[in-house]
C-alpha positions in Angstrom: 53.3 75.1 -48.6 56.8 74.7 -49.8 57.6 77.3 -52.8 58.4 75.6 -56.1 62.2 74.5 -56.8 62.6 77.5 -58.7 62.2 79.6 -56.2 63.5 77.7 -53.5 66.0 79.3 -51.6 69.4 77.3 -50.8 69.9 76.2 -46.9 71.9 78.2 -44.4 74.4 75.5 -44.1 75.2 74.8 -47.4 75.9 78.5 -48.7 79.9 79.8 -47.9 80.8 81.6 -44.8 79.7 85.2 -44.6 77.1 84.7 -47.4 73.6 85.0 -45.4 70.8 86.6 -47.8 68.6 89.2 -46.0 65.4 88.2 -44.8 63.3 90.9 -47.1 64.7 90.3 -49.9 64.4 86.5 -49.6 60.6 87.1 -48.9 59.9 89.1 -52.1 61.9 86.4 -54.1 60.3 83.5 -53.0 57.4 84.8 -55.0 56.4 82.3 -57.8 56.4 83.7 -61.4 52.8 82.2 -62.1 51.8 85.1 -59.5 52.2 87.8 -62.1 49.4 86.0 -64.8 47.5 85.5 -61.9 47.5 89.3 -61.1 47.4 90.1 -64.3 44.3 88.3 -64.6 42.7 90.1 -62.0 43.2 93.3 -63.1 42.1 92.7 -66.8 39.1 91.7 -65.3 38.7 95.0 -62.7 39.8 97.4 -66.0 36.9 96.8 -68.3 34.0 97.2 -65.5 35.7 100.6 -64.7 36.0 101.6 -68.7 32.7 101.0 -69.7 31.1 102.9 -72.3 28.1 104.0 -70.2 30.3 105.4 -67.4 32.6 107.4 -69.8 28.9 108.9 -71.3 28.0 110.1 -67.8 31.1 111.5 -67.0 31.5 113.3 -70.1 27.4 114.5 -69.5 28.4 115.4 -65.8 29.4 118.6 -64.8 31.9 119.5 -61.9 31.0 119.7 -57.9 31.1 123.0 -56.5 30.0 122.9 -52.6 31.9 122.1 -49.7 30.1 119.0 -49.1 31.0 117.7 -52.6 34.7 118.2 -52.0 34.5 116.7 -48.6 33.0 113.8 -49.7 35.4 113.5 -52.9 38.3 113.9 -50.7 36.9 111.1 -48.4 36.5 108.7 -51.5 40.2 109.2 -52.6 41.4 108.6 -49.3 39.3 105.3 -48.8 40.8 104.2 -52.2 44.1 105.0 -51.3 44.0 102.3 -48.6 42.3 100.0 -50.7 44.8 100.0 -53.3 47.7 99.7 -51.5 45.7 96.8 -49.5 45.0 94.9 -53.0 48.4 95.8 -54.4 50.0 94.4 -51.0 47.6 91.5 -50.7 49.2 89.2 -53.8 52.7 89.4 -52.4 51.9 88.7 -48.7 50.0 86.0 -49.7 52.5 85.2 -52.1 55.3 85.3 -49.5 53.1 83.4 -46.5 51.5 80.4 -48.2 53.2 80.2 -52.0 51.3 80.1 -55.2 47.5 79.4 -53.0 48.5 82.0 -51.1 48.7 84.3 -54.2 45.6 82.9 -55.9 43.9 83.4 -52.4 45.1 87.6 -53.0 43.8 87.4 -56.0 40.5 86.8 -55.0 40.3 89.0 -51.6 41.5 91.6 -54.1 38.3 90.6 -56.5 36.6 91.0 -53.6 37.5 94.1 -52.6 37.2 95.6 -56.1 33.5 94.1 -56.2 32.4 95.3 -52.5 34.1 99.1 -53.5 31.9 99.0 -56.6 28.9 97.8 -54.7 29.7 100.5 -52.1 30.2 103.1 -54.5 26.4 103.3 -55.8 25.3 103.0 -52.5 26.9 105.9 -51.5 26.2 107.6 -54.6 22.3 107.5 -53.9 22.7 108.9 -50.4 24.4 112.3 -51.7 23.1 112.5 -54.6 23.8 114.2 -58.0 27.2 115.7 -57.2 28.0 112.4 -55.5 27.3 110.1 -58.3 29.7 112.7 -60.1 32.3 112.5 -57.7 31.6 108.5 -57.2 32.4 108.0 -61.2 35.6 110.2 -61.0 37.1 108.6 -57.9 36.5 104.7 -59.8 37.9 106.3 -62.9 40.8 107.7 -60.7 41.2 104.2 -58.6 41.0 102.1 -61.7 44.1 104.3 -63.2 45.9 103.7 -60.1 44.8 99.9 -60.2 46.7 99.8 -63.6 49.7 101.6 -62.3 50.1 98.9 -59.6 49.3 96.0 -61.6 52.5 97.7 -63.6 54.4 98.4 -60.9 53.6 94.6 -59.6 55.3 93.7 -63.1 58.4 95.4 -62.5 58.5 94.1 -59.4 58.0 90.4 -60.6 60.7 91.2 -63.5 63.3 92.5 -60.5 62.5 89.7 -58.8 63.4 87.4 -61.8 66.7 89.3 -62.2 67.2 88.5 -58.6 67.0 84.8 -59.1 69.1 84.8 -61.8 71.8 87.2 -59.4 71.3 84.7 -56.6 71.6 81.6 -59.7 75.0 83.3 -60.5 75.8 83.5 -56.5 75.2 80.4 -56.1 77.3 79.0 -59.0 80.2 81.2 -58.1 79.9 80.0 -54.4 80.0 76.0 -55.8 83.1 77.4 -57.9 84.7 79.0 -54.4 84.2 75.8 -52.8 85.9 74.0 -55.6 89.1 76.4 -55.7 89.2 76.4 -51.9 89.1 71.8 -52.2 91.6 72.5 -54.8 93.6 74.9 -52.9 93.7 72.6 -49.9 94.8 69.7 -52.0 97.9 71.9 -53.2 98.8 73.0 -49.7 98.8 69.2 -48.5 100.6 68.2 -51.3 103.3 70.7 -51.0 103.3 70.4 -47.2 103.7 66.5 -48.1 106.8 67.5 -51.0 108.4 70.1 -48.2 108.6 67.1 -46.0 109.7 64.8 -48.7 112.6 67.2 -49.6 113.3 68.1 -45.9 114.0 64.5 -45.1 116.1 64.3 -48.4 118.2 67.3 -47.3 118.7 65.9 -43.9 119.8 62.5 -45.3 122.1 64.7 -48.0 123.8 66.3 -44.8 124.2 62.9 -43.2 125.9 61.8 -46.1 128.2 64.7 -46.1 128.9 64.7 -42.6 129.9 61.3 -42.9 132.3 62.3 -46.0 133.4 65.3 -44.4 134.9 62.7 -41.4 136.1 60.1 -44.3 138.1 63.2 -45.6 139.1 64.0 -42.3 140.5 60.6 -41.0 142.0 60.0 -44.5 143.8 63.8 -44.0 145.0 62.3 -40.4 146.3 59.1 -41.9 148.3 61.1 -44.9 150.2 63.5 -42.1 150.9 60.2 -40.0 152.3 59.0 -43.5 154.2 62.5 -44.1 155.6 62.4 -40.5 157.0 59.1 -41.4 158.0 60.3 -44.8 160.0 63.2 -43.1 161.8 61.2 -40.2 163.3 58.9 -43.3 164.2 62.4 -45.3 166.0 63.6 -42.1 167.8 60.5 -41.9 168.5 60.3 -46.0 170.1 63.9 -45.4 172.3 63.1 -43.0 173.2 59.6 -45.1 173.9 62.3 -47.6 176.1 64.6 -45.4 178.2 61.7 -44.7 178.3 60.7 -48.6 179.1 64.7 -49.3 182.2 64.3 -47.0 183.5 61.4 -48.7 182.6 62.6 -52.1 185.0 65.8 -51.0 188.0 64.1 -50.2 187.5 62.0 -53.7 187.5 65.6 -55.2 190.7 66.6 -53.7 192.5 63.6 -54.5 191.1 63.8 -58.2 191.9 67.6 -58.5 195.5 66.3 -57.4 195.4 64.2 -60.2 193.8 66.9 -63.0 196.9 69.4 -61.8 199.7 66.3 -62.4 197.6 65.9 -65.9 197.2 69.2 -66.8 200.9 69.7 -66.5 201.8 66.9 -68.9 199.1 68.4 -70.7 201.4 71.7 -70.9 204.6 69.6 -71.9 202.6 68.0 -74.7 201.5 71.3 -75.9 205.0 72.9 -75.8 206.3 69.3 -77.7 203.5 69.9 -80.3 204.4 73.6 -80.6 207.7 72.7 -81.5 206.8 70.2 -83.8 204.4 72.5 -85.1 207.2 75.2 -85.7 209.8 72.2 -87.3 206.9 71.7 -89.8 206.2 75.1 -90.8 209.9 74.8 -91.4 209.9 72.1 -93.1 206.6 73.5 -95.1 208.9 76.7 -95.9 211.7 74.5 -97.5 208.8 72.4 -99.5 207.8 75.7 -100.9 210.9 76.8 -102.1 211.7 73.6 -103.5 208.5 73.4 -105.2 209.3 77.0 -106.6 212.7 75.8 -108.0 210.8 73.1 -109.8 208.9 74.8 -111.3 211.2 77.4 -112.9 213.1 74.2 -114.3 210.4 72.8 -115.3 209.6 76.9 -117.4 213.2 76.6 -118.5 212.7 72.5 -119.8 210.0 73.7 -121.6 211.6 76.4 -123.4 214.6 74.8 -124.1 212.5 72.0 -125.4 210.4 74.7 -127.6 213.8 76.1 -128.6 215.1 72.4 -129.8 211.8 72.0 -132.0 212.8 74.9 -133.5 216.1 73.6 -134.4 214.9 70.5 -135.1 212.8 72.2 -137.7 216.2 74.1 -139.2 217.5 71.1 -139.3 214.7 69.2 -141.3 215.0 72.4 -143.9 218.6 71.9 -144.3 217.7 68.0 -144.7 216.3 68.2 -147.5 218.7 71.2 -148.8 221.0 68.3 -148.6 221.6 64.7 -147.6 224.9 64.8 -146.3 223.8 67.6 -143.9 220.5 65.2 -143.3 222.6 62.5 -141.6 224.7 64.8 -139.6 221.6 66.4 -138.3 220.1 62.7 -138.1 222.9 61.7 -135.7 222.9 64.6 -133.8 218.7 64.6 -133.6 219.0 61.0 -132.4 221.4 62.4 -129.4 218.5 65.3 -129.0 215.7 62.8 -128.8 217.8 60.8 -126.2 218.1 63.9 -124.3 214.8 64.8 -124.5 213.8 61.5 -123.2 215.9 61.6 -120.4 214.3 65.3 -120.2 211.0 63.7 -120.5 212.0 61.1 -117.6 213.2 64.0 -115.4 210.0 66.1 -116.1 207.9 63.2 -114.8 210.4 62.5 -111.7 209.4 65.9 -111.0 206.3 66.1 -111.2 205.9 62.8 -109.5 208.0 64.2 -106.5 205.8 67.6 -106.6 202.7 66.1 -106.3 204.3 63.9 -103.5 205.7 67.5 -101.6 201.7 68.8 -102.3 200.2 66.4 -100.5 202.7 66.2 -98.1 202.4 69.6 -97.5 198.5 69.0 -97.2 199.1 66.4 -94.8 201.4 68.9 -92.9 198.5 71.7 -93.2 195.2 69.0 -91.8 197.8 68.3 -89.1 198.5 71.4 -88.1 194.5 72.6 -87.8 194.2 69.1 -85.7 197.2 70.4 -82.8 195.7 73.8 -83.5 192.2 72.2 -82.4 194.0 70.0 -79.8 195.8 73.0 -78.8 192.1 74.9 -77.8 190.8 71.9 -76.5 193.7 71.8 -74.2 193.4 75.5 -73.5 189.8 75.2 -72.5 190.4 72.1 -70.1 193.3 74.1 -68.4 190.8 76.9 -67.9 188.1 74.4 -67.0 190.0 72.9 -64.6 191.6 76.1 -63.0 188.1 77.7 -62.5 187.3 74.1 -61.0 189.9 74.4 -58.4 189.4 77.7 -58.0 185.9 77.0 -57.2 186.8 73.8 -54.9 189.3 76.2 -52.8 186.7 78.6 -52.5 184.4 75.8 -51.3 186.7 74.7 -49.0 187.2 77.7 -47.5 183.9 78.5 -47.0 183.0 75.7 -45.6 180.8 72.4 -45.1 177.9 74.2 -44.3 177.5 76.6 -47.6 179.2 74.1 -50.0 177.0 71.2 -49.9 174.2 72.4 -52.6 176.9 73.1 -55.1 178.2 69.6 -55.0 176.0 68.5 -58.1 177.4 71.4 -59.9 181.5 71.0 -59.4 180.3 67.2 -60.2 179.3 68.0 -63.4 181.9 70.4 -64.1 184.7 67.3 -63.5 182.9 64.6 -65.2 182.5 67.3 -68.2 186.7 68.1 -68.2 187.3 64.3 -68.1 184.8 63.0 -70.9 186.8 66.2 -73.4 190.0 64.4 -72.0 
């Protein structure tokens, strides 16, 4: 018969690789929990029979054996009791391993029958051996009962160990299921990673193809640019030849302009000499005007002194007039004469003042003209120096040759334009 669902072992193909239970442990673990109460009932039924009060009284009343026959019989009884107890202890477990709960019940029944037959055979043996054998039989029965009790305790202990083994087995089965679940998830994860890696490789291959296409396009663009640069270099070479021709033409023009500038410089020198002579004449005129102004100032001072003295005289005339009308009349005539003289002097003074102011204005104008002539003279000198330096540089370039004078052509042209603007 099959075991109960609690004690049923898992199939071998459902267990993971490397997990095969032991045959001996499976045989011991297959026992059902119901066998423990059955064995306990059987032992409980045997223990009262062995521990009746009548037996204890007979044991207490009897004395110990002393003959060798009694020792031999007691040894034989103890050996038979040991074999019987071992067979009785192994019988329920063997029956449970072979036939399940029914086999365990049969084992209990056989254990009870053996105990009963032993109890029945013990009195017959005791009757044959007499009084000493009876004492040995009672003692061996007590020892047997004690051994049976110890065997029952060991049986309960084995059952508890079996239950613990069942719990461990269930835990191992749950761990096996968890391991299988994790293995399944790991396989799925590996498959997902492999698909992602394949997708990534495909994306990288596409990216690499695009990069190759971009590089080829860039190389094509660079080839087109190099061709365009080559054409541009040819065009620049032709332009450079044109510029060299133009430079030779401009050099001839500059030589002609240099001759013109030398003539203009000579004319400027002549004008400078004329301006210097004019400035010297104006300087002498200014000195004359200054002397005339000084003379006019001295005359003005003298006239003012004379006017002050005339005022004093007029005061004396008024005093004399108050003293004498006659003297007043005479002085009145003289005063009228003096008034007319004063008026004339005032007119002359005003004329001299106007003349002095005109001379001042003329002097200021002369000073301004002198400053202007000085500035023009400095400008002409600077122009002359620049033209001389330009002439020297052009002569040096002409001596050095056209190859060395090509890069300096713009600077010489700028100097010529600057000198022409200043002139």
